[in-house]
Structure formats: structure tokens, C-alpha cells
LOKOLGU-497174 format. One record per atom (N, C-alpha, C): x negated, y, z negated. Coordinates in steps of 0.2 Angstrom, whole numbers, plus 2048, in hexadecimal, padded with zeros to 3 digits. Each point is the difference from the previous one (the first is absolute). Layout:
N
XYZ
...
// end
This chain:
374
11D7DC3ED
8078037FF
8057FD805
8067FE7FE
8057FD804
802804806
8017FD806
802804805
807801801
8047FC7FC
807800802
8048077FE
7FE8037FB
8038077FF
7FF805806
7FB7FF803
7FF805806
8047FE805
8007F9801
8047FD806
8088027FF
8028007F9
8078027FF
801807801
7FB8047FF
801807801
801802807
7FE7FC805
801801807
8077FD802
8047FE7FC
8077FD802
804806804
8047FD804
805804804
8068027FB
8018067FE
8058027FB
805805803
7FE805803
804805802
8047FF806
805804801
8047FF807
7FB802806
7FC8047FF
7FB802805
7FC7FB802
7FD7FD7FB
7FB7FA801
8037FA803
8067FE7FE
8047FA802
802801807
803806801
803802807
7FA800805
7FB8037FE
7FA800805
7FD7FA802
8007FB7FB
7FD7FA801
8057FB804
8068017FF
8057FB804
805803805
7FF807801
804803805
8078017FE
8018027FA
8078007FD
8028087FF
8068017FF
8038067FE
7FE8027F9
7FC8057FE
7FE8017F9
8068027FC
805803803
8068027FC
8047FA7FD
8007FB805
8037F97FE
7FC7FD7FA
7FA800800
7FC7FD7FB
8018047FA
800807800
8018047FA
8077FE7FD
8057FF804
8077FE7FD
7FF7F97FC
7FD7FB803
7FF7FA7FD
7FC8007FA
7FB804800
7FB8007FB
8048037F9
805804801
8048037FB
8047FA7FC
8017FB804
8047FA7FD
7FB7FB7FD
7FA7FF803
7FC7FB7FE
7F9802802
7FB8007FC
7F9802801
7FD7FC806
7FC804804
7FC7FD805
7F98007FF
7FC7FA802
7F98007FF
7FE7FA804
7FB800804
7FD7FB804
7F98007FF
7FC7FB7FE
7F98007FF
7FD800807
7FA803801
7FD800806
7FE7F9803
7FF7FC7FB
7FE7F9802
8067FC803
8068017FC
8067FD803
803803806
7FF807801
802803806
7FC7FE806
7F97FE7FF
7FC7FD805
8027FA803
8047FC7FC
8037F9802
806801804
803806801
806800804
7FE801807
8037FB804
7FE800807
804805805
8068007FE
804804804
8068037FC
804805803
8068027FC
8057FB800
8037FF7FA
8057FB7FF
7FE7F97FF
7F97FF800
7FE7F97FF
8017FE7F9
7FF7F97FE
8027FE7F9
7FD8047FA
7FA802801
7FD8047FB
8028077FF
801803806
803807801
8078007FC
8047FB801
8078007FD
8008007F9
7FB7FD7FD
8007FF7F9
7FE8077FC
7FC804803
7FE8067FC
801807803
802800807
801807803
8078027FF
8028067FE
8068027FE
805800807
8067FF7FE
8057FF806
8078047FE
803803805
8068047FE
8057FB7FE
8007FA801
8057FB7FE
8008007F8
7FB8027FD
7FF8007F9
8058057FD
803804803
8048057FE
8077FE800
8027FB804
8077FD800
8027FD7F9
8058027FE
8037FD7FA
8067FC800
8017FD806
8067FC801
8007FA7FD
7FA7FD7FF
7FF7FA7FC
7FB8007FB
8007FB7FB
7FB8007FB
8028057FA
7FC7FE7FB
8018047FA
7F98027FD
7FF8057FB
7FA8027FE
7FC7FB7FC
8047FC7FC
7FE7FB7FB
8037FA801
7FE7FC806
8047FA801
8007FA7FB
7FA8007FD
8007FB7FB
8028027F9
8038067FF
8028027FA
7FB8007FA
7FA802802
7FA8007FC
8018047FA
803806801
8018057FB
8047FD7FA
8057FC801
8047FC7FB
7FB7FC7FC
7FB7FD803
7FC7FC7FC
7F98037FD
801807800
7FA8047FE
8018037F9
7FE7FC7FB
8018037F9
7FB8067FE
7FB800803
7FB806800
7FE801807
7FE806802
7FF802807
7FB7FC804
7FB7FD7FC
7FB7FC804
8017F9800
8067FD7FE
8017F97FF
8077FE804
7FF7FB804
8067FD803
8017F97FD
8047FE7FB
8017FA7FD
8067FC802
8007FC805
8057FD802
8017F87FE
7FA7FD800
8007F97FF
7FE7FF7F9
8017FA7FD
8007FF7F9
7F98007FD
7FB7FE804
7F97FF7FD
7FB804804
802805804
7FB804804
803806802
7FC805802
802807802
7FB803804
803806803
7FC804805
7FE8067FC
7F9802800
7FD8057FD
7FE805805
803806801
7FE805805
7FB8057FD
7FA800803
7FA8037FD
7FE806805
802800806
7FD805805
806802805
800806801
805803805
7FD800807
7FA7FF801
7FC801806
8007F9804
800801806
7FE7FA805
7FB803805
7FC7FC803
7FB802805
803802806
8057FD802
805802805
8077FE7FE
805803803
8077FF7FD
8047FD806
8027FA7FE
8047FB804
807804801
802800806
807804801
8067FC7FE
7FF7F97FE
8057FC7FE
8007FF7F8
7FC8047FD
7FF7FF7F8
8068007FC
8017FA7FC
8057FF7FC
8018067FB
7FA8037FE
8008047FA
7FF807802
802802806
7FE807803
8048057FC
8047FE7FC
8048067FC
7FB8027FB
7FA7FD7FE
7FC8027FB
7F8800802
7FF7FB805
7F9800802
7FD806803
7FB8037FF
7FD806802
8028067FC
8047FF7FB
8038057FC
7FD8007F9
7FB8047FE
7FC7FF7F9
8058017FA
806804802
8048017FA
8047FA7FE
8007FB805
8047FA7FF
7FC7FA7FE
7FA7FF802
7FB7FB7FE
7FA8047FD
8008027FA
7FB8057FD
7FC7FC7FB
7F9802800
7FC7FD7FC
8028007F8
8048057FE
8028007F9
8057FB7FE
8037FD806
8047FA7FE
7FD7F97FF
7F9800801
7FD7FA800
8007FE7F8
7FE8047FC
8007FE7F9
8077FE7FD
805803803
8077FD7FE
8017F9802
7FD7FF806
8017F9803
7FC7FB7FC
7FA8027FE
7FC7FC7FC
8037FE7F9
8038057FD
8047FF7FA
8067FB801
803801805
8067FC802
7FE7F9800
7FA7FE804
7FE7FA801
7FD7FD7F9
7FD8047FC
7FE7FD7FA
8057FE7FB
806804801
8067FF7FB
8057FA803
7FE7FD805
8047FB803
7FC7FA801
8017FC7FB
7FC7F9800
8027FB805
806801803
8027FB805
7FC801807
7FD806800
7FC801807
7FA7FD800
7FF7FB805
7FA7FD800
7FC801807
803804804
7FE801807
801807802
7FB804802
801807802
7FD801807
805803804
7FE802807
7FE808800
7FA801801
7FE807800
801803807
804805801
802802806
800808801
804802804
801808801
805802805
7FE804805
7F9802802
7FB7FA801
7FA802800
7FB7FB801
7FB8007FA
7FF7FB7FC
7FC8017FA
7F8801802
7FE7FD806
7F9801802
7FF807803
805804800
7FE807801
7FE8047FA
8007FD7FA
7FD8027FA
7F97FF800
7FC8047FC
7F97FF7FF
7FF7FA7FD
7FA7FD801
7FE7FA7FC
8018007F9
7FE8067FD
8008017F9
8078007FD
805804804
8078007FE
8037FA801
7FF7FC805
8037F9801
7FD7FC7FB
7FA8007FE
7FD7FB7FB
8038027F9
8018067FF
8048027F9
8067FC800
804800805
8077FD800
7FF7F97FF
7FC7FD804
7FF7F8800
7FD7FE7F9
7FC8047FD
7FD7FE7F9
8058017FB
805805800
8058017FB
8057FA801
8017FE806
8057FA801
7FD7FA7FE
7FA7FF801
7FD7F97FE
7FF8007F9
8008057FC
8008007F9
8077FE7FD
805800804
8077FE7FD
8007F97FF
8017FD7FA
7FF7F97FF
8057FC804
806802801
8057FC804
800800807
7FB804803
800800807
7FB7FB803
8027FC804
7FC7FA803
7FE802807
804803804
7FE801807
800808802
7FB802804
800807802
8007FF808
804804803
801800807
7FF807803
7FD802805
800806803
803800807
804804802
803801807
7FD806804
7FD7FE806
7FC806803
8017FF808
7FF805803
800800807
7F9803803
7FC8027FB
7F9803801
7FC7FC805
7FF7F97FF
7FC7FC805
802801807
807802801
802801807
7FF807802
8028057FC
800807802
7F98037FF
7FC7FE7FB
7FA8037FE
7FB7FB7FD
7FE7FB804
7FC7FA7FD
7F98037FD
7FE806802
7FA8027FD
8008027F9
8078007FD
8018017F9
7FD7FA7FC
8017FA803
7FE7FA7FD
7F87FF800
7FD8027FB
7F98007FF
7FD7FA7FC
7FA7FE800
7FD7FB7FB
8018037F9
8008067FF
8018037F9
8077FE7FE
805802804
8077FF7FE
8017F87FF
7FD7FC804
8027F9800
7FD7FD7F9
7FA8037FE
7FD7FD7FA
8048037FA
803806800
8048027FB
8067FC7FF
8037FE806
8067FC800
7FF7F97FD
7FA7FE801
7FF7F97FE
8007FF7F9
7FF8057FC
8008007F9
8067FF7FD
806800804
8068007FD
8047FA802
7FD7FA801
8037FA802
8047FD7FA
8067FD801
8037FE807
803806803
7FD802806
803806804
8017FE807
806802802
8027FE807
801807804
7FF800806
801805804
8057FE806
805804801
8057FF806
7FE806805
7FE7FE806
7FF805805
806801805
800804804
805801805
7FE802807
8017FA804
7FE801807
8067FE804
802804806
8067FE804
7FE7FE807
7FA801802
7FE7FE807
7F97FD800
7FF7FC805
7F97FD800
7FB805802
802805804
7FB805801
7FD8047FA
8047FF7FB
7FD8047FA
7FA7FC7FC
8007FA802
7FA7FC7FD
7FA800804
7FD8067FF
7FA802804
7FA7FE7FC
7FA800803
7FA7FE7FC
7FF8047F9
802807800
8008047FA
8057FD7FB
8067FE802
8057FE7FC
7FD7F97FD
7FE7FC804
7FD7F97FE
7FA8017FB
7FC805801
7FB8017FB
8028027FA
8058047FF
8038027FA
8047FA7FD
8037FC803
8047FA7FD
7FA7FB7FE
7FB800804
7FB7FB7FE
7FC8027F9
8008077FF
7FD8027FA
8047FE7FA
807801801
8057FE7FA
8007F87FF
8007FD806
8007F87FF
7FA7FE7FD
7FA803802
7F97FE7FD
8008017F8
8048057FE
8018017F9
8047FC7FC
8037FA804
8047FB7FD
8078037FF
802805804
8078027FF
8047FD805
8067FC7FE
8047FD805
804805803
800800807
804805804
8067FD803
805804800
8067FE804
802806804
8057FF805
802805804
807801800
803806800
807801800
801804807
8037FD804
802803807
807802800
801806804
807802801
8027FF807
8067FC801
8027FF807
803807803
7FD802806
801807803
8017FF807
806804802
801800807
7FB803804
7FE7FD806
7FA803804
7F97FF7FD
8007FD7FA
7F97FF7FD
7FE7F9800
8047FC7FD
7FF7F97FF
8067FB800
805803803
8067FC801
8007FB806
7FA7FD801
7FE7FC806
7FD7F97FD
8037FB801
7FD7F97FD
7F87FF801
7FE802806
7F97FF801
7FC8057FD
8028067FF
7FC8057FD
8007FE7F8
8057FE7FD
8007FF7F9
7FC7FA7FF
8007FB804
7FC7FA7FF
7F9802800
7FE804805
7F9802800
7FE8047FA
8048047FE
7FF8047FA
7FE7FB7FA
8057FB7FF
7FF7FC7FA
7FA7FC801
7FE7FE806
7FA7FC801
7FA8047FE
800806803
7FA8057FE
7FF8017F9
8068017FC
7FF8017F9
7FD7FA7FD
8017FA802
7FD7FA7FD
7F9800801
7FE802806
7F9801802
7FC8057FB
8048057FE
7FD8057FC
8017FE7F9
8027FA7FE
8017FD7F9
8058037FD
805802803
8078037FD
8057FB802
8047FE7FA
8057FC801
807804801
8037FE806
806804801
8057FE7FB
8038057FD
8057FF7FA
807802801
801806803
807801802
801803807
8057FF803
802804806
8078037FD
8008077FF
8068037FE
804802806
8077FF7FF
804804804
8008077FE
7FF805805
8008077FE
8058027FC
7FF8047FB
8058027FB
805805803
8068017FD
805804803
7FF8077FE
7FA803802
7FE8077FE
803805805
8038057FE
802805805
7FA803804
802801807
7FB803804
7FC7FA803
8017FA7FF
7FC7FB803
8037FB804
806801803
8047FC804
7FD7FE806
7FC805803
7FC7FF806
7FB7FA7FF
7FE7FF7FA
7FB7FB7FF
8027F97FD
8078007FE
8027FA7FE
8037FB805
7FF7F97FF
8027FB804
8067FD7FD
8037FB804
8057FC7FD
7FD7FA7FC
8047FD7FC
7FE7FB7FC
7FF7FA805
8047FF805
7FF7FB805
7F9800803
7FE806801
7F9801803
7FB7FD7FB
8018017FA
7FB7FD7FB
8007F97FF
8067FD801
8017F9800
7FC7FD806
801803806
7FD7FE806
7F88007FF
7FE8057FD
7F88017FF
7FE7FA7FB
8047FF7FB
7FE7FA7FB
8007F9804
805800804
8017F9804
7F97FF804
7FD806802
7FA7FF804
7FA7FF7FC
8008017FA
7FB7FF7FB
7FF7F87FE
8067FE7FC
8007FA7FD
7FF7FA805
7FB7FC800
7FF7FB804
7FB801806
801807802
7FC802806
7F98027FE
7FF8017F9
7F98027FE
7FF7FD7F9
7FB8017FD
7FE7FD7F9
8058037FB
8027FB7FC
8058027FA
7FD8067FC
7F9800800
7FD8067FC
802807803
8027FF806
801807804
808801800
8037FD7FC
808801800
8028037F9
801806800
8028047FA
8087FF7FF
8028027FA
8078017FF
803805804
8067FF803
804806803
8058027FB
8008067FE
8058027FA
803807802
8068007FD
804807800
7FF8027F9
7FE8067FF
8008037F9
807803800
8057FD7FC
807801801
8028077FE
804804804
8028067FE
8048007FA
7FF8057FC
8038017F9
7FC7FD7FA
7FA7FD802
7FC7FE7FA
8007F97FE
8037FC805
8017F87FE
7F97FC801
7FB803802
7FA7FD801
7FF7FC806
7FA7FD801
7FE7FD806
8047F9801
803800806
8047FA802
7FD7FD806
7FD7F9800
7FD7FD806
8067FF805
7FE800806
8047FF806
7FC7FB804
8037FA802
7FD7FA804
8047FF806
7FD7FE805
8037FD806
8047FA7FE
8057FE803
8057FA7FE
7FC7FA803
7FC7FD7FB
7FD7FA802
8057FA7FE
8048007FB
8057FB7FE
806801804
8017FB804
806800804
8067FD7FD
8007FA7FD
8057FE7FC
7FE7FC7FA
8048007FB
7FE7FD7F9
8057FD7FD
8007F97FF
8057FD7FC
7FD7FB7FB
8047FC7FD
7FD7FC7FB
7FC7FA802
8007FF807
7FC7FB803
7FA802803
800806803
7FA802804
800807801
7FA803801
7FF807802
7FD800807
804803805
7FD801807
7FD807801
7FA800802
7FC806800
7FD800807
7FF807802
7FC801806
7F98027FF
7FB7FE804
7F98027FF
7FF806804
7F9802800
7FE807803
8027FF807
8007FA803
801800808
8077FF801
8058007FC
8077FF801
8027F9800
7FC7FB7FE
8027F9800
8037FE7F9
8057FC800
8047FE7FA
7FD7FA7FD
8008007F9
7FD7FA7FD
8057FF7FA
8017FA7FE
8047FF7FA
7FC7FD7FA
8028027FA
7FC7FE7FA
8067FD7FB
7FF7F97FF
8057FD7FB
8008037F9
8068027FE
8008027F9
7FF7FB7FB
7FD8027FA
7FF7FC7FA
8077FE7FE
8017F97FE
8077FE7FE
8007FF7F9
7FB8027FC
8018007F9
7FE7F97FD
8027FF7FA
7FE7F97FD
8057FB802
7FE7FB803
8057FB803
8057FE7FA
806800802
8057FE7FB
8007F87FF
8017FE7FA
8007F97FE
8077FD803
7FF7FA803
8067FD802
8047FE7FA
807800801
8047FE7FA
7FF7F87FF
8007FF7FA
7FF7F97FE
8067FB802
7FE7FB804
8067FC801
8027FC7FA
8077FF800
8027FC7FA
7FE7F9801
7FE7FC7FB
7FE7F9801
8067FC801
8007FC805
8057FC802
8007F97FD
8057FD7FD
8007FA7FD
7FE7FA804
7FC7FC7FE
7FE7FA804
8047FA7FE
8037FD806
8047FA7FF
7FC7FA801
7FF7FD7FA
7FC7F9800
8057FB802
7FE7FB805
8057FB802
8027FB7FA
7FB8007FB
8017FB7FB
8048037F9
7FD8067FF
8028037FA
805806800
802802807
805805801
7FC807800
8048057FE
7FD807800
7FB8017FA
7FA803802
7FB8017FB
7FB805803
7FD8047FC
7FB805802
7F97FD800
7FF7FA7FE
7FA7FD800
7FE7FE808
7FB802803
7FE7FE806
7FF7F8801
8017FE805
7FF7F8801
7F87FF7FF
7FF7FA7FE
7F97FD7FF
7FE7FD806
7F9802802
7FD7FD806
801804806
// end
């Protein structure tokens, strides 16, 4: 029998449990929990070294979450792109399929906190509507199964969804987004990996924000998925006091590669209400990216993106490598700040204008176009 359900049952959920564990005011926790669900797995709680450390900041409730001076409930305007409750269809050929309202632990910076943890908003009955929507839209070739966390479903329930999706002729790619290998790695069992393997091409995007999260248990879970032939990518969120340090971010990316996970995105934290204490400036993100490219393997350099407020999609943000650009050359700086010039292509060489033939003056015959003999 799998041990993960029993581990999950031991999670810190109530104000009394969380306040006793971290020395907090339980009334404060109760107020925050009315706004967004609280839950911390015993495994992840055991990784927290001290109050306010990078892992603590991600999952322990904070009174700052009650501030409503900044941010909005739905910063990406997902509800506008939701034709049925379980679908977010923003891009032409792919969509997000919400299949679970549960997470193993609840990130305090969650983009979807307006509905995650609420079964009335991400309900099992909406799954069939989502499947019908996908069946009826032949332009969809790529589905991202998300939530909540899809791996919080039972193996049988998750397999039902994957099997139904794989039976849709126009679907080419299936993706699963999960933070379970970080919060509850015991959930990733050989049985789960063997089931997922049946639905290739299947990709999994995991979520790690700090190198301390890549424990032996997490690496074992990631290894099971990688051994099943599942390509793994990581989506990291840039967070104040968590990973807004170039050295920490670089080490996280390197440890991900050791675990056979390709860094995919670093997200600028979304403009969610009650998360201003966790958001950084974009300049900080550019500084972090500057410390990755050239200073470590290109494999360890993800895209830094802002998921644009209002539903405009992901927009990449890059440090300014191009200094000047004109028709003759591009002047660039490298990772060490040194300048180099690259000559521009000049196109097809232009033919020189044909010179008009000059008349030849022969000393005997006068003007002629016949060249002299000899």
C-alpha cells in the first residue's frame, strides 16, 4: 500500500497546528486561512530550518496576505479565457485543463488562489465538460493538465483523464504541471511512473524554487519519472527572500540538471493580491539572468518571462546584450561585460553599372569600335 496518503494526512492544516509548529499567533493564521487555504506537508515542514527562511516564506501564512493595496484576484484574466469551468484557452493550439482543486501544500504566492483549494470552483464534475470541449476543438494539439495539482488525484482517476485525452485524434502532446515532487515526493511511486509511461508523448513540468528543495527524496521521485522516459522541465517563480539571489538561483538550476530536469521558465511573480511581500522588481530578475548566461551551462539557463497582466500571455525578458545595432554591425556585450562587434550581412552584392563603350580612335582609319590588331 502507498505511504503517501498517510503522510498527507499528517499535514499541518489548522491554525493550532501551524501556530504551535512555528510560534505564530493562531488568530492571525485563522484570518489568513479564510482568504486562502493553508496546508504544509510534514515532509516539507521538516525542510524548514528557521522562521522566515526561503522555504518558510513559500508556505507559512503571513499577515501581509491580507493587504489589498496591490494586486488583483485574477491577474492573468483567466476567467475571460475560460469557455467552460475546467478550461483556460488562451493560445491558438493549446490550453490548460484544470482537473484538481487540491495541492499537497499551498504556495502563498499562488496565481490561482481565487479558486485553488475550493472544490466548488475546480470540481470533478467539470472534467467531462472539459473533455468534451477539447474533443470539439480540432485546433488543440497540446493540453496542459493542471489544477491545483493533478498528482493529488488517485492513479485510477488520473489515468482515466489521460486515457480519454490520448483517445482524441487531434491531440499530439500531453503535459502535466505538478509541485508534488517538491512537496510530497513520496507520491511518485513506481506504479505511478509506469502508468504515466503509457501515455507518451507526455511531458511533466515540476516546480522548485530553492536548491534546498532538491533533497534525496525529491531526486528519487524525479528519477522515477525520468526513467519512465518522461521529459522533465522546471517552472520556477522569482520570489523575494527565496531565490532573488544570483548565486542561489544558479545553484538551483545546476541541481535541477543533475536531477535530469531541464530549467524551462523563471517567472516574474504574478500581480496577485496579497503577494506584494513576495514580489521582486523586474530589474532583480534581469540581474539574476545576467548571472546565469555565460556563468553556467546553457542547459541551466531558462527563459525569464512575465505572464502579462490582462491575459496577454508570456513575454520573455532579456538582459540588454545588444548595445548598438545599425546596417553595418551589431555591438554586443558578453557575460563578462566585454564588447564585441559582429559585421552585418550586406545582402546580394550590387552589380556595378556597365560602363559605356568608348570609341576607339585608330590613327589610320579614324574613329571605330573595332579594337586595334596586335
